[in-house]
C-alpha positions in Angstrom: -72.1 -40.7 -1.1 -70.8 -40.2 2.5 -74.3 -40.6 3.7 -74.8 -43.6 1.5 -71.7 -45.3 2.9 -72.7 -44.6 6.5 -76.2 -45.9 5.8 -74.8 -49.1 4.1 -72.9 -49.9 7.3 -76.1 -49.6 9.4 -78.7 -51.6 7.4 -78.8 -55.4 7.2 -76.9 -57.1 4.4 -80.1 -58.6 2.9 -81.7 -55.2 2.6 -78.5 -53.6 1.3 -78.4 -56.1 -1.6 -81.9 -55.0 -2.7 -80.9 -51.4 -2.7 -77.5 -51.7 -4.5 -79.3 -53.6 -7.3 -81.2 -50.5 -8.3 -80.0 -49.1 -11.7 -80.4 -45.4 -11.0 -79.3 -43.2 -8.2 -82.6 -41.3 -8.3 -84.3 -44.5 -7.1 -81.7 -44.6 -4.3 -82.6 -41.1 -3.3 -86.2 -42.1 -3.0 -85.4 -45.1 -0.9 -83.0 -43.1 1.2 -85.8 -40.6 2.0 -87.9 -43.5 3.2 -84.9 -44.8 5.2 -84.6 -41.5 7.0 -88.2 -41.8 8.2 -87.6 -45.5 8.9 -84.6 -45.0 11.1 -86.5 -42.3 13.1 -88.4 -45.1 14.8 -85.5 -47.7 14.8 -88.2 -50.2 14.1 -86.6 -53.0 12.0 -83.2 -53.7 13.4 -82.3 -57.4 13.0 -81.3 -59.7 15.8 -79.2 -62.1 13.8 -77.4 -64.2 16.4 -77.3 -65.1 20.1 -77.8 -61.9 22.1 -78.2 -59.8 18.9 -75.7 -57.6 17.0 -72.1 -58.5 18.1 -73.5 -60.6 20.9 -73.9 -57.4 23.0 -77.5 -58.0 24.2 -78.3 -54.4 23.2 -81.2 -53.3 21.0 -81.7 -49.8 19.7 -85.5 -50.3 19.4 -87.7 -47.9 21.2 -91.3 -48.0 22.5 -90.9 -51.5 23.9 -93.6 -52.8 26.3 -93.0 -52.7 30.0 -95.9 -54.9 30.9 -97.5 -57.9 29.2 -99.5 -61.1 30.0 -101.5 -63.7 28.1 -104.2 -61.0 27.6 -102.1 -57.8 27.4 -99.6 -56.8 24.7 -99.3 -60.3 23.3 -99.1 -60.1 19.5 -98.9 -63.9 19.0 -98.2 -67.2 20.7 -97.3 -70.4 18.9 -96.7 -73.9 20.1 -93.3 -75.0 18.7 -92.9 -78.4 16.9 -90.4 -79.4 19.5 -88.6 -78.5 22.7 -85.3 -76.6 23.2 -83.4 -73.8 24.9 -82.0 -71.9 21.9 -82.9 -68.2 21.5 -84.7 -66.8 18.4 -82.7 -65.0 15.7 -84.5 -62.5 13.6 -83.6 -61.3 10.1 -86.1 -59.4 7.9 -89.5 -61.0 8.2 -88.3 -64.4 9.6 -87.6 -65.8 13.0 -85.1 -68.7 13.1 -85.0 -71.2 15.9 -83.9 -74.8 16.7 -85.8 -77.6 18.5 -85.7 -81.3 19.1 -88.3 -84.1 19.0 -88.6 -87.9 19.4 -86.4 -88.5 22.5 -85.5 -87.0 25.9 -88.5 -84.6 26.4 -89.4 -86.5 29.6 -86.3 -88.2 31.3 -88.6 -90.5 33.1 -90.1 -91.8 29.8 -87.4 -90.7 27.3 -88.3 -93.0 24.3 -85.6 -94.3 22.0 -82.5 -92.4 21.3 -82.5 -93.4 17.6 -85.7 -91.4 17.3 -84.1 -88.1 18.2 -84.6 -85.5 15.5 -83.0 -82.0 15.4 -85.0 -79.2 13.8 -84.1 -75.9 12.3 -87.2 -73.7 12.0 -88.2 -70.5 10.1 -91.3 -68.7 11.4 -93.2 -65.7 10.1 -92.2 -62.7 12.2 -95.7 -61.1 12.0 -97.8 -64.2 12.7 -95.6 -66.8 14.3 -96.6 -69.3 11.6 -94.0 -72.0 10.9 -92.8 -71.3 7.3 -90.5 -74.3 7.1 -89.2 -77.0 9.5 -86.1 -79.0 8.4 -84.9 -81.9 10.5 -81.9 -84.1 10.7 -81.3 -87.4 12.6 -79.1 -87.0 15.6 -75.6 -88.6 15.7 -75.2 -91.9 17.4 -72.7 -90.1 19.7 -75.4 -87.9 21.1 -75.8 -88.0 24.9 -78.2 -90.3 26.6 -80.8 -88.3 28.4 -80.5 -87.6 32.1 -82.4 -85.1 34.3 -79.4 -82.8 33.9 -79.3 -83.1 30.1 -83.1 -82.8 29.9 -82.9 -79.5 31.8 -81.7 -77.9 28.6 -82.3 -80.5 25.9 -80.6 -81.1 22.6 -81.2 -77.7 20.9 -79.5 -75.1 23.0 -77.1 -73.3 20.6 -78.8 -70.3 18.9 -78.7 -70.2 15.0 -77.2 -67.3 13.2 -78.5 -65.8 9.9 -76.5 -63.5 7.6 -79.4 -62.7 5.3 -78.5 -65.4 2.7 -78.4 -68.6 4.9 -79.1 -69.9 8.3 -76.4 -71.8 10.3 -77.3 -74.1 13.3 -75.2 -76.2 15.5 -76.2 -79.4 17.3 -73.1 -80.4 19.2 -72.0 -84.0 18.4 -74.6 -84.0 15.6 -72.8 -81.3 13.8 -73.5 -78.0 12.0 -76.1 -77.5 9.2 -76.6 -74.6 6.8 -79.9 -73.9 5.0 -80.8 -71.3 2.5 -83.7 -69.0 3.4 -86.2 -71.3 1.7 -85.1 -74.2 3.9 -83.0 -76.1 1.4 -80.0 -77.9 3.0 -76.7 -76.4 1.7 -74.3 -78.5 3.8 -73.7 -80.4 7.0 -70.5 -80.8 8.9 -69.3 -82.9 11.8 -67.2 -80.8 14.2 -66.5 -83.4 16.9 -68.4 -86.0 18.8 -67.4 -85.6 22.5 -70.0 -84.5 25.1 -69.9 -83.1 28.6 -72.2 -81.8 31.3 -75.4 -80.3 30.0 -74.4 -80.7 26.4 -73.8 -78.2 23.6 -74.2 -74.5 24.4 -71.9 -72.4 22.2 -73.5 -70.7 19.2 -72.1 -70.0 15.8 -71.3 -66.5 14.5 -70.7 -65.1 11.0 -67.6 -63.0 10.2 -67.3 -61.9 6.6 -67.2 -65.1 4.5 -66.8 -67.4 7.5 -69.0 -69.1 9.9 -67.1 -69.5 13.2 -67.9 -72.2 15.7 -66.4 -72.9 19.1 -66.4 -76.7 19.3 -64.3 -76.9 22.5 -66.6 -79.4 24.1 -67.0 -81.6 21.0 -63.4 -81.4 19.7 -61.2 -79.1 21.7 -61.2 -76.9 18.6 -62.5 -73.7 17.2 -63.4 -73.8 13.5 -63.5 -71.2 10.8 -65.6 -72.6 8.0 -66.3 -71.3 4.5 -69.9 -70.3 5.0 -70.8 -71.2 1.4 -69.4 -74.8 1.4 -68.7 -75.7 5.1 -65.1 -76.5 4.2 -62.5 -75.8 6.9 -60.6 -72.5 6.3 -58.8 -72.8 9.7 -58.9 -74.7 12.9 -57.6 -73.7 16.3 -56.8 -76.6 18.5 -56.3 -76.6 22.3 -59.5 -74.7 23.1 -60.1 -75.8 26.7 -63.4 -76.2 28.6 -65.4 -73.4 27.2 -69.1 -73.3 26.1 -68.9 -69.6 25.2 -69.8 -68.0 21.9 -66.8 -66.1 20.4 -67.0 -62.3 20.3 -65.5 -60.1 17.6 -64.0 -56.9 19.0 -62.6 -53.9 17.2 -59.5 -52.8 19.1 -58.6 -49.1 19.5 -55.9 -49.7 16.9 -58.6 -50.6 14.4 -57.9 -54.3 14.3 -60.7 -56.9 14.4 -60.0 -59.5 17.2 -61.9 -62.7 18.0 -62.0 -63.1 21.8 -62.4 -66.6 23.2 -62.6 -66.9 27.0 -61.6 -70.4 28.1 -60.3 -72.3 31.1 -57.2 -70.4 32.5 -56.9 -67.8 29.8 -58.5 -65.3 27.6 -57.2 -65.5 24.0 -57.5 -63.2 21.0 -57.2 -64.5 17.5 -57.3 -62.9 14.0 -60.8 -63.9 12.9 -59.7 -64.0 9.2 -56.8 -66.5 9.7 -57.2 -68.0 13.2 -53.7 -66.8 14.1 -53.2 -66.0 17.8 -52.7 -62.3 18.7 -52.6 -62.1 22.5 -53.6 -63.9 25.7 -54.2 -63.0 29.3 -54.5 -65.2 32.4 -58.1 -65.8 33.2 -60.7 -67.8 35.1 -59.2 -71.1 36.4 -62.4 -73.0 35.6 -64.8 -73.8 32.7 -66.4 -70.8 30.9 -69.9 -70.3 29.6 -70.7 -66.5 29.5 -70.2 -64.5 26.3 -67.4 -61.8 26.4 -68.8 -58.3 26.0 -66.8 -55.3 24.9 -66.9 -51.5 25.0 -64.4 -48.9 23.8 -61.6 -51.5 23.3 -62.0 -53.2 26.6 -63.3 -56.8 26.9 -65.1 -58.0 30.0 -64.8 -61.7 30.6 -66.6 -63.6 33.4 -67.2 -67.2 34.4 -66.3 -70.1 36.7 -68.2 -71.6 39.6 -66.5 -69.2 42.0 -67.5 -66.3 39.7 -64.7 -64.1 38.5 -64.6 -61.2 36.0 -61.6 -59.8 34.2 -61.4 -56.5 32.3 -58.7 -56.5 29.6 -57.6 -53.9 27.1 -57.8 -55.4 23.6 -55.1 -54.7 21.0 -52.1 -56.4 22.7 -49.4 -58.8 21.5 -48.3 -62.0 23.2 -48.8 -62.3 26.9 -50.7 -59.2 28.2 -51.5 -60.5 31.7 -49.6 -57.6 33.3 -49.6 -54.9 30.6 -53.3 -55.0 29.6 -55.2 -56.4 32.6 -57.2 -53.5 34.0 -58.9 -55.2 37.0 -60.3 -58.5 38.2 -62.9 -59.2 40.8 -64.6 -62.2 42.5 -68.0 -61.3 41.0 -69.7 -62.3 37.8 -71.7 -65.4 36.8 -71.1 -69.0 36.0 -73.7 -69.4 33.2 -75.3 -66.1 32.2 -73.6 -63.4 30.1 -73.1 -59.8 31.2 -74.3 -56.6 29.5 -72.4 -53.3 29.3 -74.5 -50.1 29.6 -73.5 -46.6 30.3 -70.3 -47.3 32.4 -71.6 -50.4 34.2 -71.8 -54.1 33.8 -75.1 -55.9 34.6 -76.0 -59.6 35.1 -79.1 -61.6 35.5 -77.0 -64.0 37.6 -77.7 -67.8 37.4 -78.1 -67.9 41.1 -81.1 -65.6 40.8 -79.3 -62.4 41.6 -79.5 -59.0 39.7 -75.9 -57.8 39.8 -74.3 -54.5 38.8 -70.7 -53.4 39.0 -68.8 -50.3 37.7 -67.1 -51.1 34.4 -64.2 -48.7 35.3 -62.9 -50.6 38.3 -65.3 -53.5 39.1 -66.7 -52.0 42.2 -70.1 -53.5 43.1 -73.0 -51.2 42.9 -75.9 -53.4 43.7 -76.7 -57.1 44.3 -80.4 -57.9 44.6 -82.4 -61.1 44.8 -84.6 -62.0 41.8 -88.2 -63.3 42.5 -87.4 -67.0 41.9 -85.6 -69.9 43.8 -84.7 -71.6 40.5 -81.5 -71.2 38.6 -81.5 -68.5 35.9 -80.2 -69.6 32.5 -81.3 -66.7 30.2 -79.0 -63.7 29.9 -79.9 -60.0 30.4 -80.8 -57.9 27.4 -81.4 -54.2 26.9 -83.8 -52.0 24.9 -85.7 -48.7 25.3 -84.0 -47.7 28.6 -85.0 -51.1 30.2 -83.3 -54.3 31.1 -85.2 -57.6 30.5 -84.2 -60.4 32.9 -85.9 -63.8 32.3 -86.4 -66.2 35.1 -87.3 -69.8 34.4 -90.5 -69.9 36.4 -91.4 -66.5 37.7 -91.7 -64.3 34.6 -89.6 -61.7 33.0 -88.4 -58.8 35.2 -88.3 -55.4 33.6 -85.7 -53.2 35.4 -84.9 -49.6 34.8 -81.6 -49.3 33.0 -79.6 -47.4 35.5 -77.4 -48.3 38.5 -80.2 -47.5 41.0 -82.0 -50.9 41.2 -85.7 -50.3 40.2 -88.0 -53.1 39.1 -90.7 -51.7 36.8 -92.7 -54.9 36.3 -92.6 -58.7 36.4 -94.5 -60.3 33.6 -95.6 -63.9 33.4 -96.8 -65.9 30.4 -98.1 -69.4 29.8 -98.8 -72.2 32.2 -97.4 -72.3 35.8 -95.0 -75.2 34.9 -93.8 -73.7 31.7 -90.0 -73.2 31.8 -88.1 -70.3 30.1 -84.4 -71.0 29.6 -83.8 -68.9 26.4 -82.4 -65.4 26.2 -85.0 -63.0 24.7 -84.6 -61.5 21.2 -85.6 -57.9 20.4 -86.5 -56.7 16.9 -89.0 -54.4 15.3 -90.4 -53.1 18.6 -91.1 -56.7 19.6 -89.7 -59.0 22.2 -89.5 -62.7 21.5 -89.6 -65.0 24.5 -89.1 -68.8 24.1 -90.2 -71.4 26.6 -89.6 -75.1 26.3 -92.9 -75.5 24.5 -93.9 -72.1 23.0 -92.6 -68.9 21.3 -94.2 -65.7 22.4 -94.1 -62.3 20.7 -95.0 -59.2 22.8 -95.2 -55.6 21.7 -97.1 -52.5 22.6 -100.6 -52.9 21.2 -103.3 -50.2 20.9 
């Protein structure tokens, strides 16, 4: 039973429910034997939210491709029903994604705003075929398109799936929840304000809650009952942050929800929304996701690029007691990744950046092969970093602090833009452009 408990903590919820429904332990032994073979290849780990499990950007998958093109290691390519910058989420045999149609694709010829439709999609993981496509009409408060807004579009937040439902956020047009067959479960308005490029924060699931940072739309973070969409708690005063919240386990064994916002880093109890501690932070708006390792949270952001390392598990103002270091390095838009004692970025100003996690000392700072801004965040798998540029392909970099580019891979047309962070699942890498979704893997 010890092995069973350990296993139940590792496998996805939707798979666990199938196993616990078996009536006899002997059937569990059979499945457990299959599981032992199954885990040897680490081949079916889900990627259920923005940047995968816990928002870390880290996959345990092995044997991922290093090179690909339109004619090499491309499992499938599908033209999406609409545009967008959200990342894929993968649970089981489905890929979940958002898109928009009807308005704002071309800012020079945008169409009518009342025709804007917001789509939540489910695709077959093996073939890329669209299984269902559910759409809602956009709110009247949605932004009028400008070249700046069109750069990202109206479908930037990444959906999250808990194995029973899919939750997608569309800024002033609200949050929707669908069951796995595409039936609408509920829709909630979470504020109607807009700013800058539009919505960016993505929802996360914690136990029976779906949590949404609606700082831009309402200055509020919401904890919603994921079954009904009803408010369980709301945290007001969340200032100028587009970041997706991060759940961290402190060394004391307490779950903490970290929200990096203008001027301060704040930890809340994710069950109740009660504030636990706060630390002085970046004096500017925040976009990157907080990453954590061994009870330390790494928080970056701001146009002047700052990063703070803070020990989790405090009480009240921990600006002096728990702040480990701060540096004038980081990124304004893209999120960092922790790996083997270092922090790495695919910096939005087309720079590959690495610093030591212990003290913030810069290890390398190298130009990426593009002159465009970079909006996709770095992800890791199989000893490699994957850094997506908008217009010059995906860089594959060896995962160590000695900067070594293994390959740069391009897909699609020359003018095809890639804003979305990749997803890694089942030995495959999913790459989303404004028009297409690509699935690459090692093919014989």
